[in-house]
Structure formats: structure tokens, C-alpha cells
N, C-alpha and C positions, 0 to 999 in steps of 0.2 A: 434440564441441562441445556446449555447453549455453547456455541463455538465463539471464541474470542480470537480474532485475527489481529495480531500486532505487527505492523509493517511500517515501512517508510516509502513514500512515493518515489524518492530518489535512490532507492536501494535496488541494485540489479538483481540480487537474489530474490527480493520480493517480486520483481517483475517475472522472474523465472518460475515463481511459485503460483502465479495467477491461474495457470491451467489446472494444477492440483486442487486449488481452493474451489474453483468453479465445479470441478467434477465431484468433490466431496459434498458441496452444497446441493448439487442436483441429486446425489444419491440419498441425501438425508434431508428432505424437505421439512421434516418435523423439527429440525434443529435451527433455531434462529442464529444468524451470524452477526456478531458485533464487530465492527472494524475500528481499530484504534491506531492512531499515528504515534510512532515512537520518538521521532525527533533525532535523526541521524546527523544531519548537517545544520547545527545551530551554533550560536556563539562563535568561538574561535575557529570552528570548522567551516564557517561560511566563507570560503575562499575560492579562487578560480579553480576549475576542474583539473587544470594541469598540475596542481599541487598533489593530486592523488594519482601518482604514476602507475599504480597497479590496476587502474580501471579497465584498460583494454584487455589485459591478460585475464582478469576476472570475468569479463563479459564473454570472452571466447569459451571459458570453462562453463559458464552458465548456459550458453547456447548449446554447447555439446551435451550437457547433462540433462537439460530440460526441454530443449527444442525451442526456447524463447527466441523471438525475433528482435534483432537490433537493426533499425533502419538506417538508410544512407543519410537522412537529414540529421539523425542523432550522431552518426559517425563524424559528420562535418563539425558538430559542436565539440566533440572530443579533439578532433584535429586542430581546431582553432585554439582551444584551451582556455579561453577567457571567461567562459560561461560559469556563473556562480550558482551552485545548488543551495537553495534556502529551504530547509525542511519546515520552518515555521510557516512560510507562505504556502507551501504545498499542503501542510496540515489544515490550514484555513480553507483551502479549496476542498479538501476531503470533507470537512465539516459542512461546508455550504452545500455540497452535493448530497451528503448523507441526510441533511435536514429536509431536502426536497423529496427524497425517496428512501426512507429508512430501511425498508425491506430489501432494497437493491444495493445496499452499501458495498457488498463484495464485488458485484458486477461493475459498479462505478469506480471503485478503487483500481480495478484492472484496466478500465478504460482510460483512467488518468495516467497509468503507467505506459500504456500504448501511446498516448499523446506525446509523452517525453521520449521513450526509448525507440519508438518506431518513427514518429513524425517530427521529432526534434523540437517540440513546442515547450517553452519555458513554463514552469508551474508557479511563477510569480506573476504571470500575465493574465489579467481577467479575461482576455479574449480566448484563452485556452479553455476556461471553464464554460464560456458561452458555447464554444464548439462542442465540448463533451456533453453539456446539458441538452443542446439541440439534438445531437445524434441520439440521445437517450429518450427524447420526447418529453423532456422536463421544461419547466418554466425558466428559460435561460435568464430573463431579466431578474427574476427573484434570486437565482443562484449567484449571478454577478454582483447584485446589490449586497447579498449576505457576506460575500467574500471580504468586504472591507469593514464590516461592523464590529464594534467593541464586543458584542455578545459572542461572536465567532472566535475572537481572540481568547476570550475567557474559556470557551469550550476546548480550544487547542491546549491551553494550560492543563485543563482537566484530562485530556488525552495523554499528555506527557506524564502526568502524575499517575494516571491509571496504569500505564505501561510499567512504570517503576514499581508501583505497589504490587503488581502481579509478578514481580521478580524478573521481568524480561530484560535481558542484557544484549540481545542481538536480534536481527531481523532477517527474514520473517520468522515469527513464532506463532504457531496455532495451538490454542489451549481449549480444553473442555472445562467449562466452569459449571459446577453443580452445587449451588449454595456456597458453602465455604470451601468446598473441595475443588482444587485447581490442578489439572493434569495436563502435562505437555504432550501434544499429539505429533508435533513436527517442529523442527528448528533448522532453519537454513534450507534444507531440501528434503522432500519425501514424495513418494508417489501416493496417489489416491488409495491404492490397495494397502499400502503401509499404514496410512492414517485409519483406514477402515478396520484393520486388524487391531490397532490400539483402541479404537472406539468399542469394538466388540469385546475386548478384554475388560474394558471399563464397565460395560453394561452387564457383564456376568459376575463382577465382584461387588 
């Protein structure tokens, strides 16, 4: 059995779920965590952030429910309104980081979300991945080089297809995958204790 975490780096609820995912992963070191990007802001949804008028209200709710931090630099991006969230670029960054340290994929996904939601750094900017990679002690040159490669773009398409094939329609979604059996452990929001209970049920059946 493994955990599959389907998220989007530009999804506030995924940012809010980072703490739960980290806690679940630390409680279950025997369960590998696969991180898959879902592709929230692609195609016609790649527009300035001001087009999504609900963002600030949603963030207040996320912060209240999960304790997630939204930094001043990020708030300035929201106030300006011209920033474009591009989930395809963010997913390329996730793949580049994931390739550099596969076993740390969940930790790196959370670091990427902090880069945006706390530090206000764009996830289409290679400099953001250099910073995240350096902070994680990874080969930053390799991560930045990978970000622009055709192979990484192919891997992103693979992520989007995988999310769809698993039946995921919203982010974040945490699944337990055991062979052909796929069980939802969390969708949108859950505490580590709630996830634990669902895992325990799964393991007794």
C-alpha cells in the first residue's frame, strides 16, 4: 500500500493540508507517498488572480480551519491582482523537485506552497525552484535545468492523466492505493487523526 497525494501547488486548500500530510507521513514511515499534480489553473483558467474573486474569503477560511499561514508578500500579490497562476508551470517545478529527491516529494510540495503562499514567489519562475532546492540541500542547478526540459513536460501530462484516472475531481485528495484498490482518505480538509482512523479501518478490512 502507498499514499497518493493529488494536489495543486496553486490551491489554497492544498497549502492548508500540508501540515496534515506531513503528520500522516511521519506517523506512517512504512507508507511511501507519491505526489501528483492535478492541474487546477490550466487553459482558460490561466488568467489574472483578480478573476477569482473568492480567493481572499477562501484563504481566511483555510487559515481559520487549518492554521496555515498566508504571508504579506502573497497578500500583496492578491491586492495587485495581475499575477497569473499557471498550474502547468508549477507542476513542472513539482516534477523537477520530485526527480531530485523522490522520497521527499511531500516535503518539497509543501515547501513549494510556502514559497508562494508565504513568500509570494511565482511558481513559473526558475529562481523560485533554485531557492527551494537550495533550502532543501538539493542540486539546485539540476532542478532548474530540469524545469525547462521536454521530459518534465511529458511527466506533467502524466501527472494530470494520473489524477484523472484516479477519479480525482478536487484538491487536495489523499488516497490509499493498494494494487487495484483505491480508497479516499481525505478530500479538501482532514486532520491527521481522521486520516489515521480511515487507514486503520482499511487495514482491518
